N, C-alpha and C positions, 0 to 999 in steps of 0.2 A: 509691050509696055504701053499703058494708056497715055495718051497725049494730054498733059495737064495744062497746056497753053490755052489761053482764051480763044474761042472760036470767033469768027466774024459776027455770028449772030449774038454771041455773048457781049461782044464789044458794042454792037449796035444797041443792045438792051442797056448796057451801062451808060452810054451816051444819052439815051432817052430819059432814064431815071435821074441821072445827074443833072440834066437840064431842068427837070421838074423840081427836084429838091433844092437846087440853088435859088430858084425863084420863090419857093413856097415855105421852106423851113425857117421859122422865126423862133430862136431859142429864148427870146424875151418872154414868150408865153409861159415858160416854165416857172416864172415868178408869180403867176396867177393861180387862182383856185382850180382851174381846169387846164392842167398842163398838156393833156393828150389832144393832139390835133385830129379830130374826127373828120374834118373836111378833107384834109390831106389823105387820111386813111381811105375814105370813100373814093377819092381819085385814084389811089394806087390799086385798091382792091376791085372796085366796081367798074370804074371807067377804063382803066388800063389792063385789068385782069392779072395783076402780079400775084394776087393771093392764090390763083389757080395754076401757077406754073408747073408744079410737080403733079398735078391731078390729071389723070387720063381724060381725053376728049369724051369718052363714053360716060364719064362721071361729071361732065360739065366743065372740065378744066381746059387748060391751054395745051395739054399734052406735051409739055416740054420736059424738064427734069430738075433734079435738085441742084445740078450745076448752075442752071440759070437762076434758081432761087438764091444760091450762094452769092452770085453777082449782086442781086438786089440787097442782100444782107450786108455786103461790103459797102455799098453806097449809103445804106441807112446808118451804118456805123460811121462812115465818113462825115455825115451831116448831123449825127446824133439825133436823128429824127424821132420825135415822140409819138410813135404810132404802135398799135398792138400787133405788129407783124409776127413777132416771135411766138406769142401766145396762140394766135388764130391760124396764121398761114403756115406755121411750122409745127408746134407741139400738137395742137388739136387736129390739124390736117393729117399729120403722120400717125396719129393714134386711131383714126377712123378706118374701118374696113372699106374697100373700094366700092362696095355696093350699098353703103349706108346712105340714107336719104338726106342726111345733114351735109354730106360732103359737097354736093353741087351748090348748096347755098353758101358754104364757106368759100368755094372757088369763085363764085360770082360776086362775092362781097356783100350780099344782101343780109347776111348774118355774121356775127363775130362770136367766136368761142375761145375757150382756153382749157387747158388740162388742169384739173384741180389737185395739184400736188405742190408742195413748197418749192420755191424757185431754187433752193439749194439741193433739191433731190437729184441724185445721180446714179444710184445703183440699188436694185432690189428694194424699192420703197415699202414701208409698212403702211397699210391702209388705216386711216384715222376716221373713216366714215363707215358705218355698218351697212349691211345689206338692205336694211329698211330705210336707208338714206337719212340716218341720224348721226350727227357728229360735226366736227369742224376741221378745217384745214388752214394752216397759217401761211402767210407770205406767198400768196398766189400771184404770179405775174399776169398783168393785163386783165385782172379780175373786175376792175371797176367799170370797164367798158364792154364786157362780154355779155352777149345775149344768152348763151348756152354754156353750161359747165359740163365737161366730161369728167365724171366722178368715179374713180376706181374704188371698188369695195371687194370684200371677200365673196360676194355673190355675183360679181361681174362688173363690167364697165357700163355706167348709166349716163344718159344725156339728160341733164336737169336744168330747168330754167329758173326755178325759185331758190334763192339763197340770200341770206343776210350778209351784207358786205360791210366790213369795217376797214377804212383806209389805214394803212400803216406808214409811219414816217420812214422814208427810204433815202439812202445816200444819193441814189440815182433818180432824180425827178423825171428823167426822160422815159423811165419804165416804172410807173407806179405799181405797188403791190398792195394787196388787201387780204385780210383774214375772212374766210368764208365759214358760215354756220348753216348747217342743214337740219331741218326739224321735220323730217318725214315728208318732204316735198315730193310730188309725183315725178317720176322719171321714166324714161324709155330705155329698156335694156339694149345696149349696143352689141355686147358680146358677153358670153357666159364666163369667159376667162379673161380678166383684165390684164394680167401680168405681161404676157407677150406683147400686147398692144402698147402698154405704158413703157416697157423697156425699149421698144423700137422708137417710140416718140422721144424718149430721153436721149437715145443715140443720135437721132436726127437733130434734136435741139442742140446737143453738144457740138456736132459737126457744123451746123449753121452758125452757132454762136462764135465759133472760131473765125468764120469769115467776117462776122461783124467786128470782132476784135482786130482783125487785119485792117478793116476799113478805118477804125479808130487810129491805129498806129500809122497808117499811111497819111491821114490828115495831119496828125501831129508832126510827122517828119517833114511833110511838104510845107506846112505853115512855118515851122522853125527854120528851115533852110531859106525860105523867102525872107523871113525877118533878119536872119544873119547876113544876108546879102545887102540889105538896105539900112540896117541900123549901124550907125557909125559912132565909134568912140576913139579918142586920140587920133583923129583925122584919118581913120581907116575903118572899113566895114568889119564888124566883129567876126564875121565868117572867115576873115583872113588870118585870124589867130589860130595857131596850131592846136591849142587845147580845145577850141570849139570844133575845128575840123575833125579831130579824132573822135570826139563824142558823136558827131553827126555821121561819120563814116561807120562807126560801130553800130549805130542805130539802123543805118541803111542795110547793113549786112543782116541784122536780126529781122528786119521787116521782110527782106527778100526770102530768108529761110522760112519765116512764118507763112508767106504766100504759098510756098511749096507744100507745107504740111496741111494747110487749110484747103488747098485745091485737091490734095489727095483724099482728104476726108469727104469732101463734097462729091468727088468722083466715085468713091466707094459706096456712098449712100445712093447715088444715082444709078449705079450698076448693080445694087443689091449684092455687093461683094462680101464674101464671108470675112474679109479682113476689116470690115467696118468697125467692130468694137475696138480693135487696136488703133485704127486710123483716127477714130473720134477721140479716144483718150489721149493719143499722141498730140493731136491738134490742140486740145484744151490745155494739156500740160505745157505746151510750147507757146501758144499764142497768147495765153493769159498774161504771163510775165512780160512778154514783148509789148503788149498794149499798155500795161501799167508803166513800163520803163519809158516808152515813147511819150506818154502823157506827162510823166514827171520831167523828162528832159524838155518838153515843150514849155512847161510852166517855168522851169529854172532858166532856160536860155532866152526866154523872152524878158528876163530881168524883172524890173518893177511892174511893168504893165501885165506880166503874166500872172501876177497875184491879185489883180483887180477883179471885181465882180463884173465889170463891163466887158472884159475880154472873155471869149468863149473857152479858153483853155481849161478852166476849172470844170466845165461840164464834161469834157472828155476824160479828165482825170477821174471824176466821180463815176462815170459810166464804166471806165476800164476797171476801176476798183470793185465796183458792184459785180461786173461780169466775171471777175476773177474768182468769185465764190458762187456764181450761179451755175446750176447743173453740175456741181462738183468742183472742189478746189483743186489746185495743182497737186497737192500731196495725195488727194484721193485718186486722181487719175493716174498718177505715177504708181501708186500701189496697185491699181487695177492692171496697168500695163505690165507690172512685174508678174502678176498672176497669169495674165494672158499669154505671155511669152515664156512662162516657166522659169523666171529668174529668181533664184533663191534670195530670201530676205536677208 
């Protein structure tokens, strides 16, 4: 049985990135015209090398694994950090072959890429761009800041730099999406068959997104417990009331269970385990509602202040809600789980 506990190296990594994010993440920038923090992204990717954690040293990466990447995703979720990590360091990185010349640049943080599929894509996507690189793709995550787009077509997977980008209003301002339009822009053929690369990237994205949802849920639980200990009503802390205790206890159990399934998905991805499709769908089906529930409880148990624009709770609720339909909804992943384990409908 694989040890799913965090290693000493993973805990050191967590401490390092948490210290950085606590100093650098400023959610007030989400109210500006440029919500993505590219300075923070350059620090994470180029200076600290977090974008290259799952990339082998021979390809210019850190030679770590997706387990360490999952720890980074947890902390990015904990701080709702507005950086293009999912698009570039997860989806695009997982889609590239190990010998592709773009991979070292993504690992070093000198370039940023994203996979040109709708953020809601989850299983056997249909290509909307032709082999001559003409067509459009809607709601692509991290498209506004990408230098390169990995575009799947019926003629293969292409790396394309030229695309018209149209921002799309998104519920989650921490992860902007955009529509892409291709009009015969020149592209470099990455692989003749795009489907296996895209499917692996989507599995990696689903597994890593579960870790981000875990981070969201952990922040919401921690913040709510701390508030319940200090907020007083009728001469006692609200956390002393049984109704509040029970809700927080139930949430703690759910977060603990979510940690187990998210860690299993990350470990399966790191070990290239054949159980990865089951683990990734299980993680998404379980962690999505836990993150949403934690964010809702955070807003409600904070009382009046939880509904205000000034309190960060609403950013976590929006991110949890958006993540719940990203890379497959709960219902879609449950349906895939039923097929994978041969469970009759």
